[in-house]
N, C-alpha and C positions, 0 to 999 in steps of 0.2 A: 529467509523469511518469506512467506507467501500470505498474501491476503486473498483468500479463495472465496469466490462468490458462488454460493450454493444455488441449487435449482430454484429455491425460493427467493433468490436475488439478495439474500443477506451475506454481507462480507464478514468472514471470520479469519482470525490469525492462525496460521498453520506454520509448523517448523519455526517456532518463535525464537529458538536458540541459534538458528542458522543466520549469522549476521553477514555472511558473505554473499548472500543472494537476497534480492528485494524485488519482488514482482507482484503483480495482480493476476490471478489465474481465473479465467471466465469459461464456463462450460457450454456456452451458447453456440449454436450453429451459425446464427446471423450476427454479424458484427453491428450491434445497435448502439450507437453512442448515447442516444437518448435514454434507453434503458439503463445503460451503464451509469449514466449521470444520476438517474433516480436511485439506483442501488447504493451510490456513493454520497447521497445527500447527507450533510453533516459530517462527512468523513474526508472528503476530498473533491477536487475539481477535475472533471474529465477533460483531457486535451485530445480531441479527436477519438480515434479508436486505438491509438497506440500507447497513450500515457495517461496516468492519473497522478495528480499532485496531491499527496496524502498529507493532511493536516497533522502536525507533530503531536498535538495533544490528543487528537483522535487515535493516532497510532499507539500512543502511550496507554490510552484507555482500552485498546484491543488486546494489549499484553497482559501477562500474568500479574495479578494484583500483588503489591508489597514484596516484589522480588528484586532485591538490589543487584543481583548479578545480571539480570535481564536489563535493568535500567542502565547499568554500566555498559553492557554490550551495545545497547541501542545508542547511547551517547557516542561510542566510538564509531559505530556505523554511520551516524549522521555527520560526524566530523569528516570521515573519509568521503561520504557523498558530497559534502560541501566543497572539498578540494577538487572535485570533478565537475563542479557546476551543476549538480543535481539537487541543490537546495535553493529554493526561491528566497533571495535575501530579505525581502520585505515581510513576508509571512512566516518563513521557516519551513514551509511545506516541502516535502521530499518527493522527487519524481520516482515513480514506479512504472516500469514498462508493463504493458498488458499482453499476457499470453492467452491466446484463444485456443482452448483445449478440446473443443468438440471434434469428434472424429468424422 
């Protein structure tokens, strides 16, 4: 599952059914934490230039609507992430690493 930031700075969910991968993909040349934080306003909290803590409700909203198979897969993915310490206990936000994809 990839949260891809477009050139318009809008995050969109790609590969929604790939529950073995969870990352943020950013196509910018400059690693700009401020710009990244603005792009993820209401979706997650940026942690430097390497991670974004994605709000679980925002992630659910990015996914396909009314798809019980997707929701089941998401639940399993979040459980695995929790066992690795990638879920913030207080908020339930899940950590995604940032992949900077500009050539």
